[in-house]
Structures are given as C-alpha cells and as structure tokens.
C-alpha positions in Angstrom: 76.3 127.2 96.3 73.9 125.4 93.8 75.5 122.8 91.9 74.7 122.3 88.0 73.4 118.8 87.0 76.9 117.6 86.2 78.6 118.5 89.2 75.8 117.3 91.3 75.6 114.0 89.7 79.6 113.9 90.1 79.4 114.3 93.6 76.6 112.1 94.3 78.7 109.4 92.8 81.6 110.1 95.3 83.8 111.7 92.6 85.6 114.7 94.1 84.7 118.0 92.4 88.5 119.3 93.4 91.5 118.3 95.4 94.5 119.8 96.9 97.6 119.8 94.5 101.2 119.1 95.2 101.7 122.7 95.7 98.9 123.2 98.2 96.7 124.8 96.1 92.9 123.7 95.2 92.5 122.4 91.8 89.5 121.9 90.0 88.5 118.8 88.0 87.5 119.1 84.1 84.1 118.4 83.1 85.7 116.1 80.7 87.0 113.9 83.6 83.6 114.3 85.1 81.9 112.8 82.3 84.4 110.1 81.5 84.3 108.7 85.1 80.4 108.8 85.7 80.2 107.0 82.3 82.2 104.1 83.8 80.6 103.6 87.2 77.7 101.7 88.2 75.9 104.4 90.0 72.5 103.5 91.6 69.7 104.4 89.4 65.8 104.0 89.9 63.5 104.4 93.0 65.7 103.6 96.3 64.8 100.6 98.3 63.4 101.3 101.9 66.8 100.0 103.1 70.3 100.1 101.9 71.9 96.6 100.8 74.0 96.5 103.7 74.4 98.5 107.0 77.5 98.2 109.1 77.6 99.0 112.8 80.8 99.5 114.5 81.7 99.1 118.2 79.1 100.9 120.3 77.0 102.8 117.4 73.5 103.0 117.7 71.9 99.9 116.0 69.0 101.2 114.5 67.9 101.4 110.8 65.0 103.7 109.5 62.7 102.1 106.5 62.1 105.0 103.8 58.3 105.0 102.8 55.1 104.9 104.3 52.9 102.2 105.8 53.7 99.1 107.8 56.7 96.8 107.0 57.3 93.6 108.6 60.8 92.5 109.1 62.8 89.2 110.0 66.5 89.0 111.2 68.4 85.9 110.8 71.4 86.1 112.7 75.0 84.3 111.6 74.4 81.9 114.5 71.0 80.7 113.1 68.7 82.7 115.6 65.7 84.5 114.1 64.0 87.7 115.4 60.8 89.3 113.8 58.6 92.3 113.9 56.9 95.2 112.4 58.0 98.6 111.9 56.2 101.8 110.3 57.9 103.6 107.3 59.9 106.6 108.4 60.2 105.2 112.0 63.5 103.7 113.5 63.9 99.7 113.4 66.0 99.3 116.7 67.9 95.7 116.2 67.9 92.9 119.1 70.1 93.8 121.8 73.4 91.8 122.4 73.3 91.0 118.7 76.9 89.4 118.2 79.7 90.5 116.1 79.4 89.2 112.7 77.0 88.9 109.4 73.5 88.8 109.6 70.7 89.1 107.2 67.6 91.5 107.7 64.4 90.8 105.4 62.0 93.6 105.0 58.5 92.9 103.5 55.4 95.1 102.5 52.7 93.2 100.5 54.3 91.1 98.0 57.4 93.1 97.9 60.5 92.3 99.9 64.3 93.6 100.4 67.5 92.3 101.9 70.0 94.2 103.9 73.1 92.5 105.3 73.7 93.6 108.8 77.4 93.6 110.0 78.2 94.2 113.4 82.1 94.8 113.9 84.6 95.7 116.6 86.2 98.8 117.1 89.9 97.8 116.4 91.7 95.3 114.8 93.6 92.4 116.5 96.8 93.2 118.1 99.0 90.4 119.9 98.7 90.5 123.5 102.6 90.7 123.6 102.3 93.9 121.7 99.9 95.4 124.0 102.1 94.7 126.8 104.9 96.5 125.3 106.8 94.0 123.8 109.3 95.2 120.9 109.5 92.6 118.1 111.6 92.3 115.3 111.5 90.3 111.7 112.8 90.1 108.5 111.2 91.8 105.4 111.7 89.3 102.6 110.9 89.3 98.7 110.5 85.6 98.5 111.8 85.4 95.1 115.2 86.8 95.9 116.1 84.1 98.1 119.0 81.8 97.1 119.4 78.4 98.6 121.3 75.3 97.9 117.9 73.3 97.3 115.7 76.0 95.3 115.2 75.9 91.5 116.3 79.6 90.7 113.7 81.4 92.7 112.9 81.3 96.4 109.9 79.0 97.3 107.9 77.9 100.1 111.1 75.7 101.4 113.2 78.5 101.6 110.6 80.4 103.7 110.4 77.6 106.1 114.4 78.0 106.3 114.1 81.9 106.6 111.4 81.5 109.7 113.6 79.0 111.3 116.8 81.3 111.1 115.0 84.3 112.2 113.3 82.6 115.0 116.6 81.3 116.1 118.3 84.8 116.1 115.2 86.4 118.2 113.2 87.4 115.4 109.4 87.3 115.5 108.0 87.5 111.9 108.9 87.3 108.3 107.2 89.8 106.3 106.8 89.0 102.4 106.1 90.6 98.9 102.5 89.9 97.5 102.2 86.2 97.0 99.5 86.8 94.5 98.7 84.7 91.7 100.6 85.8 88.6 100.9 84.3 84.9 102.6 81.0 84.9 102.5 80.4 81.3 103.8 84.1 80.7 106.0 84.2 83.6 108.3 87.3 82.8 105.1 89.6 84.0 106.6 89.2 87.5 105.5 92.3 89.5 103.8 90.9 92.6 101.8 94.3 92.5 100.2 93.5 89.2 98.6 90.1 89.8 96.1 88.2 88.2 94.1 87.4 91.1 94.9 88.8 94.6 92.6 85.7 96.2 94.9 83.0 94.8 98.7 82.1 95.1 101.9 82.3 92.9 102.2 78.5 91.8 105.9 79.2 91.1 106.6 79.3 94.8 105.8 75.8 95.1 108.8 73.8 96.6 108.5 71.0 94.2 111.3 68.8 96.2 109.0 68.7 98.9 106.1 66.9 97.0 106.2 63.0 97.7 104.5 62.4 94.4 107.4 64.2 92.7 110.0 61.9 94.5 107.8 58.6 93.8 107.0 59.2 90.2 109.4 57.2 87.8 108.9 59.7 84.9 109.8 62.6 87.0 112.7 61.2 88.3 113.8 59.9 85.0 113.4 63.7 83.8 115.0 64.8 86.9 118.1 63.1 86.2 118.5 63.9 82.6 121.7 66.0 82.1 119.7 68.8 80.2 117.3 69.0 83.3 120.5 69.4 85.6 122.2 72.1 83.5 119.0 74.2 83.2 118.6 73.9 86.9 122.3 74.9 87.6 121.8 77.9 85.2 118.8 79.2 87.0 120.0 78.6 90.3 123.4 80.6 89.5 121.7 83.6 87.7 122.0 86.8 89.2 118.6 87.6 88.5 115.5 85.5 88.5 115.1 83.9 85.1 111.4 83.5 85.3 111.0 81.7 82.0 113.5 78.9 82.8 112.0 78.8 86.3 108.8 78.0 84.9 109.7 75.8 82.5 111.5 73.6 84.7 108.7 73.9 87.7 105.6 73.1 85.3 107.3 70.3 83.8 107.9 68.6 87.1 104.4 69.6 88.2 102.9 68.0 85.3 104.8 64.8 86.1 103.8 65.0 89.7 100.2 65.5 88.8 99.8 62.7 86.9 100.8 60.4 89.7 98.7 62.2 92.0 95.5 62.4 89.5 94.4 58.9 90.1 93.8 59.8 93.8 92.5 63.2 93.2 88.8 62.1 93.6 89.4 60.3 96.9 91.6 63.1 98.3 89.5 64.6 101.1 91.7 67.8 101.4 91.8 68.4 97.8 88.2 67.9 97.1 87.2 70.2 100.0 89.6 72.9 98.6 87.8 72.6 95.2 84.1 72.7 97.0 85.3 75.8 99.0 87.1 77.5 96.2 83.8 77.3 94.0 83.4 79.1 90.5 86.0 81.3 91.7 88.9 78.8 91.7 87.3 77.1 88.9 87.5 80.0 86.8 91.1 81.2 88.0 92.2 77.6 87.0 90.4 77.8 83.4 92.2 81.6 83.0 95.4 79.9 83.6 94.8 76.6 81.1 93.5 79.1 78.5 96.3 81.4 78.7 98.9 78.3 78.7 97.1 77.2 75.4 97.0 80.3 73.9 100.6 81.3 74.6 102.1 78.4 72.6 100.6 79.9 69.5 100.6 83.6 70.6 103.5 84.2 73.0 103.3 88.0 72.6 99.7 88.1 73.6 99.2 89.2 77.0 95.9 88.8 79.1 92.4 88.2 77.8 92.0 91.8 76.5 93.8 90.5 73.4 91.8 87.4 72.9 89.0 86.8 70.3 85.7 88.4 71.3 83.9 85.3 72.3 86.7 84.6 75.0 86.7 87.9 76.7 84.4 86.8 79.7 84.5 83.8 81.6 80.6 83.1 81.1 80.5 83.4 77.4 79.6 80.2 75.3 83.2 79.5 74.1 84.5 79.5 77.4 82.2 77.3 78.9 82.4 74.8 76.1 86.2 75.0 76.6 85.9 74.2 80.3 83.5 71.3 79.5 86.1 69.8 77.3 89.0 70.5 79.5 88.1 69.4 83.0 91.5 67.6 83.6 93.5 70.8 82.6 91.1 72.9 85.3 91.6 70.1 87.8 95.5 70.6 87.2 95.6 74.2 87.6 93.1 73.8 90.8 95.6 71.3 92.2 98.5 73.8 91.8 96.5 76.3 93.9 95.8 73.7 96.4 99.4 72.3 96.8 100.6 76.1 97.1 98.2 76.6 99.8 99.1 73.6 101.5 102.9 74.6 101.6 102.2 78.0 102.8 100.1 76.7 105.5 102.9 74.4 106.6 105.1 77.6 106.9 102.5 79.1 109.0 102.5 76.0 111.2 106.3 76.1 111.4 106.3 79.8 112.8 103.8 78.8 115.6 105.9 75.7 116.5 108.9 78.2 116.6 107.0 80.5 119.0 107.0 83.5 116.7 104.5 86.2 118.0 103.4 87.3 114.6 105.0 84.6 112.4 104.0 85.3 108.8 102.7 88.3 107.3 101.5 88.9 104.0 101.2 92.0 101.7 97.7 92.7 99.9 98.4 94.7 96.6 96.0 97.6 95.8 94.8 96.1 92.8 94.9 93.6 90.0 96.2 94.0 86.3 93.9 95.2 83.3 94.0 91.7 81.5 93.7 89.5 84.7 91.7 86.5 85.8 89.8 88.8 88.2 88.3 91.4 85.5 87.8 88.4 83.5 85.8 86.7 85.8 83.8 90.0 87.2 84.0 92.9 84.7 81.1 94.4 86.7 83.1 94.8 89.9 86.3 96.1 88.2 85.9 99.0 86.0 88.0 98.6 83.1 87.2 102.1 81.7 89.6 103.6 84.4 93.0 103.2 86.0 94.2 104.0 89.3 97.4 106.0 90.2 98.4 109.2 91.7 98.0 113.1 90.8 101.0 114.9 89.7 103.5 116.0 92.2 107.1 117.4 92.5 108.7 114.3 91.4 106.5 113.0 88.8 105.2 116.1 87.2 102.9 114.1 84.9 101.5 112.0 87.6 101.5 108.2 88.2 99.1 105.5 86.3 99.5 102.1 87.7 97.4 100.4 85.0 95.1 98.7 87.6 91.3 99.0 87.0 89.6 100.1 90.3 87.0 98.2 92.3 83.6 100.2 92.0 82.5 101.0 95.4 78.9 101.3 94.3 78.9 97.5 93.2 80.8 96.6 96.6 78.1 98.2 98.5 75.4 96.7 96.4 77.1 93.1 97.0 77.1 93.7 100.8 80.8 94.2 100.5 81.3 90.4 99.7 84.2 90.9 97.5 85.9 92.9 100.0 85.4 90.1 102.8 86.5 87.6 100.4 89.6 89.2 99.4 90.5 89.6 103.3 89.7 86.2 104.3 92.1 84.7 101.2 94.9 87.0 102.5 94.5 86.7 106.2 94.6 83.0 106.2 97.7 81.1 107.5 99.3 84.6 108.8 99.7 86.8 111.8 99.8 89.9 110.1 98.5 91.7 106.8 100.2 94.7 105.3 97.6 96.7 103.0 99.6 98.4 100.2 98.3 102.0 99.6 96.1 101.7 102.7 94.9 105.2 101.7 92.8 103.2 99.0 90.3 102.4 101.5 89.4 106.6 101.8 90.0 107.4 98.2 91.6 106.4 95.0 92.7 108.6 92.1 90.9 107.2 89.2 92.2 108.1 85.5 89.8 107.6 82.5 91.3 104.7 80.4 93.8 105.9 77.8 94.1 109.5 79.6 97.2 110.6 81.4 97.3 110.6 85.1 96.8 114.5 85.4 93.4 114.0 83.7 92.1 112.0 87.0 90.1 112.7 90.0 89.7 111.3 93.5 86.8 108.9 94.1 85.6 108.1 97.6 85.4 104.8 99.2 83.1 104.0 102.4 86.0 104.2 104.6 84.1 103.5 107.9 82.5 100.5 106.5 85.8 99.1 105.1 87.6 99.8 108.4 84.9 98.1 110.5 84.9 95.0 108.2 88.6 94.9 108.4 88.8 95.1 112.0 86.1 92.0 112.1 87.9 89.8 110.0 91.2 90.8 111.9 90.0 89.8 115.0 88.2 86.6 113.6 91.5 85.7 111.9 93.7 86.9 115.0 95.6 88.8 112.2 97.3 92.4 112.9 96.8 94.8 110.3 99.8 97.1 109.0 98.8 100.1 106.6 101.4 101.3 104.1 100.9 105.1 104.4 103.6 106.5 102.7 103.5 109.5 100.4 100.4 111.8 100.3 98.4 110.8 103.5 95.2 112.5 103.6 94.5 114.0 107.0 91.0 112.5 107.7 92.5 109.0 107.4 95.2 109.3 109.8 93.0 109.4 113.0 90.8 106.8 111.6 93.8 104.3 110.8 94.9 105.2 114.7 91.6 104.3 116.2 91.2 101.1 114.2 94.3 99.7 115.5 95.9 99.8 112.1 99.8 100.2 112.5 101.4 102.9 110.6 104.7 102.6 108.4 107.7 104.5 109.4 110.8 104.5 106.9 113.9 105.8 108.6 114.7 107.8 105.3 111.8 109.6 105.5 111.4 110.2 109.4 112.8 113.9 109.4 111.8 116.9 111.2 111.2 120.1 109.1 114.6 121.5 109.7 116.2 118.3 108.5 117.0 116.3 111.8 116.1 112.9 111.8 113.8 112.0 114.6 115.2 110.2 117.8 114.0 106.5 118.1 111.8 107.9 121.3 109.8 109.7 118.6 108.4 106.9 116.7 104.9 105.8 117.4 104.2 102.5 119.3 101.5 101.7 117.0 104.0 101.4 113.9 106.3 99.3 112.1 109.8 101.0 111.6 112.0 99.8 108.7 115.3 101.4 106.9 113.8 101.2 103.7 111.2 99.3 101.3 111.1 97.6 97.9 110.8 101.0 96.4 113.7 102.5 98.0 117.4 102.1 98.1 119.3 99.5 100.5 121.2 101.2 103.3 124.4 100.8 101.3 122.5 102.0 98.3 121.5 105.0 100.0 124.8 106.0 101.6 126.8 105.2 98.5 124.4 107.1 96.3 123.6 104.2 94.0 120.2 104.7 93.6 120.8 108.3 92.2 123.6 107.3 89.9 121.3 104.6 88.8 118.3 106.8 88.2 120.7 109.3 86.3 121.7 106.3 84.0 118.2 105.2 83.4 117.4 108.8 82.4 114.8 109.2 85.2 116.1 112.8 86.4 116.7 116.0 84.5 120.0 117.4 85.2 119.1 119.9 87.3 116.7 117.6 89.3 119.7 114.9 89.7 122.1 117.8 91.1 119.4 118.8 93.7 119.0 115.2 94.7 122.7 114.8 95.2 123.1 117.9 97.3 120.1 116.8 99.3 121.5 113.4 99.8 124.7 115.0 101.2 122.5 116.8 103.7 120.4 113.5 104.8 123.5 111.4 105.2 125.0 114.0 107.6 121.8 114.3 109.3 121.4 110.4 109.6 125.1 110.2 111.1 124.4 112.9 113.3 121.5 111.0 114.9 123.4 107.8 115.2 126.2 109.5 117.3 123.6 111.5 119.3 122.0 108.1 120.2 125.4 106.4 120.5 124.9 103.7 118.3 128.2 104.4 116.9 131.5 104.3 118.8 132.5 107.5 119.9 135.9 107.2 118.0 133.7 107.0 114.7 134.1 109.7 112.2 131.6 112.4 112.2 131.8 113.8 108.9 129.4 112.0 106.6 131.3 112.8 103.3 134.4 111.0 104.5 132.8 107.9 105.5 132.5 104.8 103.6 129.7 102.4 104.4 131.5 100.1 106.6 130.2 96.9 108.7 130.3 99.3 112.0 128.2 101.8 110.4 125.8 99.2 109.1 125.5 98.1 112.7 125.1 101.4 113.9 122.0 102.0 111.6 120.6 98.6 113.0 121.1 99.5 116.6 119.4 102.6 116.1 116.4 101.1 114.5 116.3 98.6 117.0 115.9 101.3 119.5 112.9 102.8 118.1 109.6 103.1 120.0 107.7 101.4 117.2 106.1 98.0 118.6 107.3 96.2 115.4 110.8 96.6 113.2 111.3 95.1 109.7 114.9 94.4 108.6 115.8 93.5 105.1 118.3 90.8 104.4 119.7 93.2 101.7 120.9 95.5 104.6 122.3 92.6 106.5 124.2 91.8 103.5 125.4 95.4 102.6 123.8 95.2 99.1 123.6 98.0 96.9 121.2 97.1 94.0 117.6 97.7 94.5 114.9 94.9 93.8 112.5 97.8 92.1 113.1 101.2 90.5 109.8 103.0 90.4 109.1 104.5 86.9 110.9 101.7 85.0 109.6 98.7 83.0 112.0 97.5 80.5 115.1 99.8 81.7 115.9 97.8 84.8 115.0 94.1 85.9 112.5 95.1 88.3 111.5 92.1 90.8 114.4 89.9 89.8 117.4 90.7 91.7 118.5 88.0 94.1 120.2 88.1 97.4 124.0 88.0 97.2 124.2 84.5 99.0 122.3 81.7 99.8 120.2 81.3 103.2 122.8 78.7 104.3 125.8 81.0 104.0 123.9 84.1 105.1 123.3 82.9 108.6 126.8 81.5 109.2 128.5 84.6 108.2 128.4 88.2 110.0 124.5 88.4 110.0 124.0 86.8 113.6 126.2 89.2 115.1 124.4 92.1 113.7 120.8 90.4 114.6 122.2 90.1 118.2 122.8 93.8 118.4 119.3 94.2 117.3 117.9 91.8 119.9 119.6 93.7 122.6 118.6 97.1 121.2 114.8 96.0 121.3 115.2 94.6 124.7 116.6 97.7 126.0 113.4 99.7 125.1 
C-alpha cells in the first residue's frame, strides 16, 4: 500500500503509524500527533553522505560497508589502539574492514577530492558480562535498598554512603553477594523536596546529599565546622532529622550543605594541588562544569525565587548553558563552580570506596546501580544539551486497563537521530558514568532501547505514539561497555513487553526481572521456583509495589482507595482479585514445603506472621533465578510503601524510612531469616 507524504515522513522518522492497544486491537495514530512529533524531531535532511555517521558490528557479523555514490573513494581507518589502515574503494562496492579488528571504537575517514566524511566503527561482543560464578550455576542473593530510607546511629536523617558501607558489611556477613540501589543520580540540592530518583537533573552525576560528612577529614579538622557542629541549634536540628519517620529533605540539605561549605573552606587552599581532584575536573570537562554551574545558579536563584523550579522558569537569557549571561556568571563565580564540582568528586570518591569494600568482602557482584529512563524537563542535562533532549515531547505509556488515560512521566526523550549523528557518544557516556565502581547495572524500563511512547508536550498520554530506537546498535554498545567494566546488566522488563525485544535481551545476556506477585499462570496458579528462568533476578516486590506484609494485609489497596486512585467498582474488583492471589500464593508455599505442614491452608484466616514471612523468603530462595533481590522492608515486615505510582502530593513518595536502624536490624530476627535464604540458595 502506498503511503501519503505525511505517513511516509512519519515512518521514515521512526514513528509507528499504529500500535496494539491494551485490548489487543490495532489503533492508528492521529495526523495531529504525527505532525507534532515530526516538528519536534531532528530528522536528517539534505543529501545523505556516502556512509552513515556510525556503523556497529556485533559478534560475528560481516564487517563490510558500502559507500553510496560513484567514483573512487580513498579511506583510512584509525583504530582505538592507534593502528592505521588505508585503501581505496569504488562507490557502490563493499569496503571490507581489516581482519581481526579488535572490539572497541575506531574512526573511518572517507575521502573524495576535497570532501571527506567521518564514520565511527564500533566492534562489539555478542553478550554482556556475566560473572564466572553465575555462569557456573551459583545462585546469589542480595539486598535491594532505597539508600535514602536507611536509618543509622550516625547518619544525618538520610541514608548515606557510610550507611551503604555498613549495609555491604552486614549483607556480606550474612551470605549476600550484592546490594542493589535506587538511582543515585544528581537531584536538586538547592531545591531538595524534588526528591524522586527517577526524575533527576543528571544521570551522569551523583546525588551529593548521600555524602557521609562524618567521614570527611577536613570536616573533622575544621575549627569552624566543629564549632558549628557543637552548637545546640545544630544538634537539635540533627536529632529531629534523624528521628523523623520520613526523610525531611529540606532539613537534611540545610545541615549537609552548611557542613560541606565549612569543609570546602578548609580544603579549598589545597584544591589546585590535589591531583585526584584536578584529574576529576579534567575528566569531567564541560559536562561537569555546567552541572556545577547549574547547581550554583539554582542555589542563588532559589534564595530569591523559592517556588521557581528548573531552568524553564529562568529569564530568557539564562535558559541555555552557552548563553552570554550564563557564561558571564561562570566567569564571575569560578569558586562556586569549584565548590559544586568538589561535591561531585567527594560523592564519587565515597561511592568508589564502597565498591572497594564490597570487593574486599568477597562479594560476587558487590554494588549494583539503577539507571533511570530519563531526566526532568527543567534539568541540568536539558539545559546543557537542548538538541539531544526533545523538550517538545514527554515520554510515558499508552492507555491500559489500570490507567485508561495512559501515563505521562514528564521526562523529555532522547532524540535517536541526534544520538546516531553523534556516533552514540551520549549513550556511551551515560553507560560509563553508571557502570563505574559497580558490578551490575539495572536499566529501568529496558524496553526504551527498542521504543518509547512519545507524547507531544502539553497533550494527554493517549495522544502519543511509539518512536523506534536503534535497539540492536544500543544492545551491542551495552554489551561492549558491560564487558569493559565487568558489569552485568539487569533489564527492568515489567509491564507491557514487546515480543520482539524479549529474545534480543536474552541473546544479549541481559537479565530479566521476575516479581513474585506477577509470576502467575493463566489459571491463577503461581509459578513454581524451578519455572523461573536462570537468566533473571527474582524479587518479592519493587519500589512501586507493596511490601510482602502490605500485600498480605491489603494495605496498598486500602491506601489507594483512601487517596482516590480507584473507582469503587475497581476497588472492589481488586480486593476480590487479592483474595485469590493470596490463596494461590499460600498454596504455592505449601506445595514447595516452605511452610510447616501444620501451618494453616486458608489464606483468609491467616495473618502475616514471622513464620509466613520466612515461608515467602524460603520460596524465593529456591527460585531458579541466578540472582535474588530481597528488600529490608520485607525482613522487617513493614507495610507502608516507599512510592505510590500515580501520586505526587497525595503521598510522601521517596521519603519513608526503614523502621529500625541498620545496627538494630542485624541484631534482631533478620540474621535467622537470611540464614534460611542462604540454605535455600545452596539447595538449588
């Protein structure tokens, strides 16, 4: 069938003309959506060059390119290792790359007369890195921790890198091999109530509120800092922040930034001579400089405009990092830029120390990080690079049964055409920043490597369309960086998963995510542990779902109803569904003998007891999944969630702390529970 001009342009740009909706029916994208998204994208125009800007070759693929055009071209290939190859090729005929070209990033230059064109050549492995122990069939487990939720005797009202070191030691001592973390991406220290780790200002830098100030020698030795530290007002504020049920981000930021300013004042005279700090500045380049400038400008403006959020509300001359007003501010505030850059260095150094601790403890995976799907609209990333991030659109999800209007995550998408034109360098930089100092990387909404639901800015989510991404190229680069960093990859593939990406992820060595609550057969029976795929991580829940105790006690449904998230008919239907799920789960536990035979068999008559909790953990321990992630909330039988999807102000998301300190947690019943997990994992 011949396409009209609009549909042809839409299809050429990678925008799907139709999709399968939640009812399994094909649905066509409106012409208004097509035009709106085409206007947003940087689609290639003009005459195409003889070769593309980048060519990726994975595994054993045939390493040939065919220059388009006529006549003789000369070519030169400069390898990443510094070797050089050259030759000639006729237009329209294949150019075969040198044999035994090593994996990595190489540069091909094509010339004809006075013209020349650059093509980045990427040679990648077939699969991502997998630790030898996992390849050999060992079954590992670890803790899934929202770092900010940790309580301790020493922290300042928020979990920090000192607490992370403690968690690593305790998890390792109890047989665990990793600690999985929420995204540690940079947020907004000058406006700390914007606390969602999934709406960061940058995915390449860290949240500086996680710095453990107590561990900084310059803080301990600063007379001014110690005078401030000993004041009754400071101690009272610290005690209140530490005792609060929810993280008081404003109080924490005020305390930490004051302490860090004192600490910087003592370090600053040595800053120019500190080789580590100076190397960090050089390696960070302009990206670090403008991240620091953004933080500094935001801190300055927040004093006069506390309700202003992000750069989108700044005066016109400040809405891009390269504008003259911004450049003048940077020239006049070098010390402030140095301060915010130093905070990033301190955070990175402390996180790297945690990685070293995990290695010293002999943990097979150690730390694993979480890569959010995007950055916020008014973030430092979009301020630095408005060409890469499309502010005229937002990503989300199409309508489904639970969300009839769809979802809008208010995150501007990366333009796949710009990424390709830049030789995928933005994607490479992102992976490198998040794979350093850890043994695994979880990729949130991994389906984004294949496609994302783009919504024209200001429209509702049902007015969107799927935009394709170069999935095979991105997976190849992911495998290359994974092998280089010896960092395994976990794909969060929950929800609607396109069939075409399932096999691609599996072949690439990316681990799937299997959540106990969702692992049901069509007839409602829960999958037995041996049915879980080896190439996966199993868990009871996630940060977006209820805890085990909350699930059993219907607390998530009660809360959702109270907050007005469900219509009455939907609420009653969910309660009935939960009754059936609980009974099916209890049946599964008894079938696997993870509960004593004397334990009750009727779910509606059973409360959530320590015995039932242990039964769940023993069941999960016996899954065939190579990895098992357990939440401290479940060890402690907590019921309140850390996040309620679909809410902003209705519930204190990303703030709820654990019920006890780390010190108390590992002195109570938790070691016995984890011993049962160890036993179950060894039986596999």
